[in-house]
C-alpha positions in Angstrom: 0.0 0.0 0.0 1.1 3.6 -0.7 0.4 4.6 2.9 2.6 1.8 4.3 5.4 2.6 1.9 5.2 6.2 2.7 5.2 5.6 6.5 8.1 3.2 6.2 10.1 5.8 4.2 9.2 8.5 6.6 10.1 6.5 9.7 13.5 5.6 8.2 14.1 9.3 7.4 13.3 10.4 11.0 15.4 7.7 12.6 18.4 8.4 10.4 18.0 12.2 10.8 18.0 12.1 14.6 20.8 9.7 14.7 22.8 12.1 12.5 23.1 9.5 9.8 21.2 11.6 7.2 22.9 12.8 4.1 23.8 16.3 5.1 25.2 17.1 1.7 21.8 16.5 0.2 20.2 19.0 2.5 23.0 21.5 1.9 22.7 21.2 -1.9 18.9 21.7 -1.8 19.3 24.7 0.5 22.0 26.2 -1.7 19.9 25.6 -4.8 17.0 27.6 -3.3 19.2 30.5 -2.3 20.7 30.6 -5.8 17.3 31.4 -7.3 17.3 35.1 -8.2 14.8 37.2 -6.3 12.5 39.5 -8.2 13.9 43.0 -8.2 11.6 46.0 -8.1 13.0 49.4 -7.6 11.8 51.1 -4.5 12.0 54.6 -3.0 14.0 53.2 -0.1 16.8 51.9 -2.4 16.3 53.5 -5.8 18.0 56.8 -6.7 16.5 59.1 -9.2 18.5 59.4 -12.4 19.6 62.8 -13.6 17.0 62.8 -16.3 14.2 61.6 -14.0 11.8 64.3 -15.0 12.0 63.4 -18.6 11.6 59.7 -17.8 8.8 60.4 -15.4 6.6 62.0 -18.2 5.1 58.7 -19.4 4.1 57.6 -15.9 2.6 61.0 -15.2 0.3 60.8 -18.2 -0.8 57.3 -17.3 -1.5 58.3 -13.6 -3.5 61.4 -14.7 -5.6 59.1 -16.9 -6.3 56.8 -13.9 -7.1 59.7 -11.6 -9.5 61.3 -14.1 -11.3 58.0 -14.4 -12.5 58.3 -10.8 -13.9 61.8 -11.4 -16.2 60.5 -14.2 -17.4 57.2 -12.8 -17.5 57.8 -9.1 -20.9 56.3 -8.5 -19.8 52.9 -9.9 -16.5 52.6 -8.0 -16.0 49.4 -6.0 -12.2 49.8 -5.7 -9.6 52.5 -5.7 -6.8 51.0 -7.9 -3.9 53.3 -9.0 -1.0 51.4 -10.4 2.2 51.8 -12.4 4.9 49.3 -13.4 2.3 46.6 -13.4 3.4 45.4 -16.8 6.6 45.7 -18.9 8.1 49.2 -18.9 9.4 50.9 -22.0 13.1 51.8 -22.1 12.6 55.5 -21.4 10.1 55.1 -18.6 10.6 55.5 -14.9 9.7 52.4 -12.8 8.1 54.7 -10.3 5.9 57.7 -10.8 7.6 60.4 -8.8 5.4 63.2 -7.5 5.5 66.5 -9.4 3.5 69.7 -8.6 1.5 69.2 -11.8 -0.2 66.2 -10.1 -1.4 68.2 -7.1 -4.8 69.3 -8.5 -5.4 65.8 -9.8 -5.0 64.4 -6.3 -7.1 67.2 -4.8 -10.0 66.4 -7.1 -9.8 62.7 -6.3 -9.7 63.5 -2.5 -12.7 65.8 -2.9 -14.7 63.3 -4.9 -14.3 60.2 -2.8 -16.8 61.2 0.0 -19.5 61.4 -2.8 -19.0 57.8 -3.9 -22.3 56.0 -3.2 -21.4 52.4 -3.8 -18.6 52.1 -1.2 -15.0 50.8 -1.6 -14.1 47.1 -1.2 -10.4 47.3 -2.1 -7.8 50.1 -2.0 -4.6 49.4 -4.0 -1.9 52.0 -4.9 1.4 50.7 -6.4 4.6 52.3 -7.5 3.3 55.9 -7.2 4.9 58.4 -4.9 2.4 60.1 -2.6 3.5 63.1 -0.5 2.7 63.0 3.2 0.2 65.9 2.7 -1.7 64.1 0.0 -1.5 60.8 2.0 -3.2 62.6 4.9 -5.8 64.1 2.8 -6.5 60.9 0.9 -6.9 59.0 4.2 -9.2 61.6 5.5 -11.4 61.3 2.4 -11.3 57.5 2.5 -12.2 57.5 6.2 -15.2 59.6 5.5 -16.4 57.2 2.8 -15.6 54.2 5.0 -17.5 55.6 8.0 -20.6 56.1 5.8 -20.4 52.8 3.8 -17.8 50.5 5.3 -17.0 47.7 2.8 -13.2 47.8 2.7 -11.7 44.3 3.1 -8.2 44.8 1.5 -5.7 47.6 1.6 -2.5 47.5 -0.4 0.1 50.2 -0.5 3.2 49.1 -2.6 6.1 51.3 -3.0 4.5 54.7 -2.4 7.0 56.2 0.0 4.8 55.7 3.1 7.3 56.5 5.8 6.7 58.4 9.1 3.6 60.6 8.8 2.3 58.4 6.0 2.3 55.3 8.3 0.4 57.3 11.0 -2.2 58.4 8.4 -2.6 54.7 7.3 -3.1 53.7 10.9 -6.1 56.0 11.1 -7.5 54.3 7.9 -7.0 50.9 9.6 -8.9 52.2 12.7 -11.8 53.3 10.6 -12.1 50.3 8.3 -13.9 47.9 10.7 -14.3 45.2 8.0 -10.6 45.2 7.0 -9.2 41.7 6.7 -5.8 42.1 4.9 -3.3 44.9 5.0 -0.4 44.9 2.6 2.5 47.3 2.9 5.4 46.4 0.5 8.5 48.4 -0.4 7.9 51.1 2.2 10.6 51.7 4.7 9.5 51.8 8.3 12.2 53.3 10.4 10.3 55.5 12.8 9.4 54.2 16.3 6.4 56.4 16.7 4.8 55.4 13.4 5.6 51.7 14.0 3.9 51.9 17.4 0.9 53.7 16.0 0.4 51.1 13.2 0.9 48.1 15.6 -1.6 49.6 18.1 -4.2 49.9 15.3 -3.7 46.4 14.2 -3.8 45.0 17.7 -7.0 46.7 18.5 -8.7 45.8 15.2 -11.6 43.4 15.6 -11.3 41.6 12.2 -7.9 42.0 10.6 -6.0 38.8 10.6 -3.3 39.1 7.8 -0.6 41.7 7.3 2.1 41.5 4.6 5.1 43.7 5.2 7.8 42.5 2.9 10.7 44.7 1.5 10.2 47.2 4.4 13.8 46.8 5.7 12.6 45.9 9.2 15.9 44.1 9.8 17.6 47.5 10.2 15.8 48.1 13.4 15.2 45.0 15.6 13.1 47.1 18.0 10.7 48.2 15.3 10.6 44.6 14.1 9.4 43.5 17.5 6.8 46.2 17.6 5.4 45.1 14.3 5.4 41.4 15.5 3.4 42.5 18.5 0.5 43.5 16.3 -0.9 40.1 17.2 -2.7 39.2 14.0 -3.0 35.6 12.8 -0.8 35.8 9.8 2.3 38.0 9.4 4.5 38.0 6.3 8.0 39.5 6.9 9.8 38.1 3.9 12.6 40.0 2.2 13.3 42.3 5.2 17.0 41.9 5.6 16.5 40.3 9.0 19.7 38.9 10.6 20.8 37.6 14.0 19.8 40.8 15.8 16.3 40.4 14.5 16.3 36.7 15.3 16.8 37.5 19.0 13.6 39.6 18.9 11.7 36.9 16.9 12.7 34.2 19.4 11.7 36.5 22.3 8.3 37.1 20.6 7.6 33.4 19.8 8.6 32.3 23.3 5.8 34.5 24.7 3.3 32.2 22.9 1.4 35.1 21.1 -1.8 34.3 19.1 0.0 34.3 15.7 -0.6 31.1 13.6 1.4 31.7 10.5 4.8 33.5 10.3 6.7 34.1 7.0 10.4 34.8 7.3 11.6 33.7 3.9 14.4 35.4 2.0 16.1 37.0 5.0 19.6 36.5 6.5 19.0 34.1 9.3 21.8 31.5 10.0 22.3 28.3 11.9 22.9 30.0 15.2 19.6 31.8 14.7 17.9 28.5 13.9 19.0 27.2 17.4 17.5 30.2 19.1 14.2 30.1 17.2 13.9 26.3 17.8 14.3 26.8 21.5 11.5 29.4 21.4 9.2 27.2 19.3 9.4 24.4 22.0 7.5 26.8 24.3 5.0 27.9 21.7 1.6 26.3 21.3 -0.2 28.7 18.9 2.0 28.9 15.8 1.0 26.4 13.1 3.3 27.3 10.2 6.6 29.1 9.9 8.2 29.7 6.5 12.0 30.0 6.5 12.9 29.3 2.9 15.9 31.0 1.3 17.8 32.0 4.5 21.4 31.2 5.3 20.8 27.8 6.9 22.8 24.6 6.4 21.7 21.1 7.3 22.9 22.0 10.9 20.3 24.7 11.2 17.6 22.5 9.7 18.3 19.8 12.2 18.2 22.3 15.1 14.8 23.6 13.9 13.3 20.1 13.4 14.4 19.2 17.0 11.8 21.6 18.3 9.1 19.2 17.0 10.9 15.9 17.6 13.7 16.1 20.2 14.8 12.5 20.4 17.3 12.9 23.3 14.9 11.1 25.7 11.3 10.0 25.9 10.5 13.0 28.1 12.1 15.3 25.5 10.0 13.8 22.8 6.9 14.2 24.9 7.8 17.9 25.6 8.5 18.8 22.0 6.2 21.1 20.0 3.2 19.0 18.7 1.0 21.9 17.6 3.4 23.2 14.8 2.2 21.6 11.5 4.9 22.9 9.1 8.3 24.4 8.9 9.1 25.3 5.3 12.7 25.3 4.2 12.5 24.6 0.5 10.8 26.3 -2.4 9.7 22.9 -3.7 7.1 21.7 -1.2 5.3 19.1 -3.4 4.7 16.6 -0.5 1.3 15.2 -1.5 2.4 13.5 -4.8 3.4 9.8 -4.3 6.1 10.2 -6.9 7.9 12.7 -4.7 8.0 10.4 -1.7 11.7 10.8 -1.5 11.5 14.6 -1.6 13.1 16.2 1.5 10.3 18.7 2.0 7.8 15.8 1.8 9.6 13.8 4.5 9.8 16.9 6.8 6.1 17.6 6.2 5.1 14.0 7.1 7.2 14.2 10.3 5.1 17.3 11.3 1.9 15.2 10.7 2.8 13.0 13.6 1.3 13.5 17.0 3.0 13.0 20.4 2.0 9.3 20.6 3.1 8.5 17.1 6.5 10.1 17.7 7.0 8.1 20.9 6.0 4.9 19.2 8.3 5.7 16.3 11.2 6.2 18.7 10.6 2.8 20.3 10.7 0.7 17.1 14.3 -0.6 17.1 16.8 -2.0 19.5 19.1 1.1 19.4 16.1 3.3 20.6 15.3 0.8 23.3 18.8 0.8 24.6 18.8 4.6 24.5 15.4 5.3 26.0 14.8 2.4 28.4 18.2 1.6 29.9 17.5 3.8 33.0 13.7 3.3 33.3 12.9 2.1 36.9 11.5 -1.4 36.9 8.2 -0.3 38.5 7.5 1.8 35.4 8.0 -1.0 32.9 4.5 -2.3 32.9 3.3 1.2 31.9 5.9 1.3 29.1 4.7 -2.1 27.9 1.1 -1.1 28.0 1.6 2.2 26.2 1.9 1.0 22.6 -1.1 -1.4 23.0 -3.4 1.4 24.3 -2.8 3.7 21.3 -4.2 3.8 17.7 -6.9 1.1 18.3 -6.5 -1.8 15.9 -5.0 0.3 13.0 -1.4 -0.6 13.9 -1.9 -3.4 16.3 0.6 -5.7 14.6 3.4 -3.1 14.6 2.7 -2.1 18.2 2.8 -5.7 19.4 6.2 -5.9 17.7 7.3 -2.9 19.8 6.2 -4.7 23.0 7.9 -7.9 21.8 11.2 -6.0 21.2 11.0 -4.4 24.7 10.4 -7.7 26.4 13.1 -9.5 24.4 15.7 -6.9 25.2 14.8 -5.8 28.7 15.8 -7.8 31.7 12.4 -9.5 32.2 13.7 -11.6 35.1 14.1 -8.4 37.1 10.6 -7.4 36.1 9.0 -10.7 37.2 10.9 -10.7 40.5 9.7 -7.1 41.2 6.1 -8.2 40.8 
């Protein structure tokens, strides 16, 4: 049966991994391969310098933006989303990847801001991408949107991508979050957050929000300030995506501190950062004390097989039976690799698949797995007091019903065959 073959392969993988007999080179090759994949590069105000001829190159983007802004003047009663975007498709050679603000745009923004409160159909989505907004227009835009939201609250998604949202802009956004009671997902990408006051303001708005459960804050350079990183983590939403934030060991300390406190977060994305094997040990220790997190994505960091093993130990610490029992049994996934095709039988030997299947085991299954060969028995039972042996013998037979009765009887037989049964009989 496929199930039996898969289980056998998985059990072999887990035993060899925790006995350090696994092929470390295979892990290292796979991890290196993932890191070698080029990341998508999108210029951003935090990193991108205007060229000398930026005004000339900005002209095409300005015309496109004016057309988009004008559209909302004409069809304001039919609007269900505010969507202003640039650089969404292929750019021409003489076009700027960002629409930089110029004074000629001021009256277009003013007309948009004045018209928004008159929209009668409400706004479900707000999305502005690769368009610089001054802090003055950001404040006015949020005021206008908040007026519309208060009268006809339908906003579920807000996305601000690469609009130069620093400092005062983040504080204005926090007000919009406060007013959007039905908001579910907030996306802030390519916007540098380097001010403590604005970070606290945003985190407080997210923490106090009744419905929001998902924030995406990639490419915000949060690794440059571990304190701000911790403030954002303490927003206490269910899903936080902090990929591509240049987070290193200083940030790892804050992440471990946060996870050890067992916050209500369920999914944490930390891919494409600068975490290393030492950071993996720190995060693993924190995860052992965490009962709420369900998934953590760590792909494309600077881990080797050593870091992978340290992280897997949080869910299956085979140093003793007590250590196995006290491992994290609520975490369902740690993602190390980009290729995670674990549900296809032909990929049974895939490393990601083996790791995923290990996280599918519960506490009892992990203990039973550890008791299946003589080496484990010698390791785990050598110092077990004789009076506890009847409970050890009964444990496999009381679990899993009849599904694995034959295998569990085999475990009991192995225990009785190896252990000093004469001592057990004399004790009773």
